[in-house]
N, C-alpha and C positions, 0 to 999 in steps of 0.2 A: 056598417056605414058610419057609426059614430066613431069607431076606432080609426077609420080612414080620415075622417074629418079632423080628428084630434091630431094625427100626424101632419096633416096639411097645415093646421093652425100653428103647431109648434115650429114647423119648417119655415113658414112665412114670418112668424114672430122673431126667429133668429136671423133669417136672411135680410128682412127689411131694415132693421137698425144697423146691421153690418154694412150694408150697401150705403146707407145714408152717412154713417160715420166715416167710412173709408173715403167716400166721395167728397165729404167736407174737408178731410185732412189733405187729400191729394188734389182737391179742386176739380174733380172729375164729374162733369154734369151728367154724363151717361149713367154713372154709378148711382148718383142721387136720384135720377129719374127712375131707375130700376127699384130703388128702395121705396119710392113713393107708390109705385104700382103694386109692390108687394104689400104695402100697408093697406091700400084700398082693397086688395083681394082678401087681406086678413079681416078687415071690417065686415066684408060681405059674408065671409065664412062664419064669423062670430054670430051673425044674425041667424044662420041656419043651425048653429050648434046649441044643445040644451044649456040652460043657465048654470046648473051646478058644475058641469064640465068646463064651461067658460071661465068660471072663477079659478078653477084649478090650472087651466092653461094660461090664464092671465098672470097668475102668480109665477108659473114657470118662466113665462116670457120676460117678466120683470127681472127675475134673477139672472137670466141669460144675458139680457141687455146690459145689466149692471156689470157683469163679468167682462163683457166685450168692451164696454166703454172705459173701464179702468185701464189706465196705462201702467205697464210694469215700471216699477221704480228703477231709475237709473242708478246703477252702482258704480259711481265714478271713484276710482282709486286715486287718492292724492299721492303725489310723488313723495316717497319717503323722505322725511327731513334728514338732512345730513347730521349724523351723530359724531362726525369726526371732530375731535377736540382741536381747537386752534392753539398751536403751541406759541407761547409768548417768548419773545427774544430773551436769551439768557443774559442776565445782567451780572456783570462781574462783581464778585463779592469783595474784591480787593478794596481796601480802604483808601480813599482818595486823601493823600496827605496834603494839607494846606498849611503853608507857612504862616504862623501867627505873626501879626505885626509886632515888631520889637518895641518893648517898653523902656528900652535904654535911652536915657537922655543924651542927646548929641549936641546940645546947644553950646557946649564949651568950644566947639569948632566954629567960632563966630565969623571967620572969613570964608567959610566954605559955601559954595553954591548948592551943594547937595552932599548928603552923607548916607551911605548904604551900610546896613548892619546885618550880619549873619550870626545869629545867636545859636551856638551849638553846645551850650553848657550842659544840657541834659544828656548829651552823647559823648562828647570829647572834652568837656570843660574848657571849651575854646570859643572865643569871640573874634570875628573878623570885621574890621571897620574900614571902609573905603571912603576917603575924603576927596571930593572933587573941588579943585580950586579954579579960579578964573584963568583962562588960557593966556591972558595978557600978563599975568604975574610971572615974575622970574622964578625959575625952578628952585633955586637955592632958598629964596625968601619964602616960597610956599612950604618947603620942607621945614624951615625954621618955625613958621607959625604953627604947623601941626605938631611938631615936637614939643613946643612950649605948652600947647593946649592939652597934649596927652598927659602931662604931669597932673593936671586937675581931673582929667577923665578917668584915670586909673584909680583915683581915690573915692569915687562916688559909689554909693551902695548899689546902684543899678546893676553893676557888673559882679556883684557878690556871687561866689560859687565858681568863677572862672579861674583857671590856673594860668592860661596864656591868652595874649591879645595880639593879633596881627593888625597893623595899621598900614594902609597903602595910601600914598599921596598921588593924586592924578592932577596933571595940569593939561587942561584940554582933554585930549584922548591918550596922552602919554602917561604911563606909570613911572614917575621919576624917582620915587623913593618908597621903600617898604622895609618894615622892621617888625620883629615879634618880641613883645615884652613878656618876660617871665614874671608874672604877678606875685609869685611866691618869694621872689628875691627883691621886689621893689621896696625901697625904703625912702620915704620923703626926707629931704634935707633942705631946709630953708636957706642955709648958709651957702649952698652951692648953686650954680646955674641950673635951671630946671631941665635944660636940654641934656646936660651931662648926667643928671640924676636918672632921667629916663633911659639914656643910652647905657648906663651902667648895668641895668638889668635886661638889656635888649640885645638882639642879634640882628644886624643889618643884612637883609636878603637881596636887596636890589637898590642900586643907586646910579643915577645918570652922571655922566662926566661933569655936567654943570653943577650939580648938587655936591659932587665929591670935591670939586675945586672950592666951592663955597664953604664946605665943612673944614677943609684944610685952613682956609683963611681965618675962620673963627674958632679953630682948634677944638672941634667936636671929638670926643673920645669914643670912637666907634669900635665895635667888635663885629667881625664878619664871619 
């Protein structure tokens, strides 16, 4: 008899909490009601069961209830983090060559609106100067001014290290005169006209008809 009651108590002790827990989770009133009835039956059975056995069954019931009520831990796998290395754009290792601002003094060309200088002494020992004159100025007179001022320009220490100097004369957008001075042959001569001293060590590379007529009039000694 005691063994049968023990089985009944254990069964009710397991069944009652399961019904109540499941009914609470699923909000099923019928399941909850069954659990309550099972609990009532369990209490009645406890009254009929000896005290020492009751303690044992109570302990077993508590452990069973605890195991049922514990929810299994959810093992959620996080998506694997991308380990792909983001490739950085390849930056060209080629050195960006920047033209340094020329330190050559061009103030001697005092009638010029602008003077551009290309200093290539470190490569070719050559300097190129482009002198922009006012477009309203006569081409011959513009060339005369630049030739006279070249006399002083080639003697300044700013161009030391250059072997040749090309001077271009611009009137507006037209290159009316261009010559290259061989600095190794330039010799200052105070007694002679500055234009002829410059032209003596120069080669004329470009000359407009108007400048050429002007040169003939003033007897420039040019070499082409």
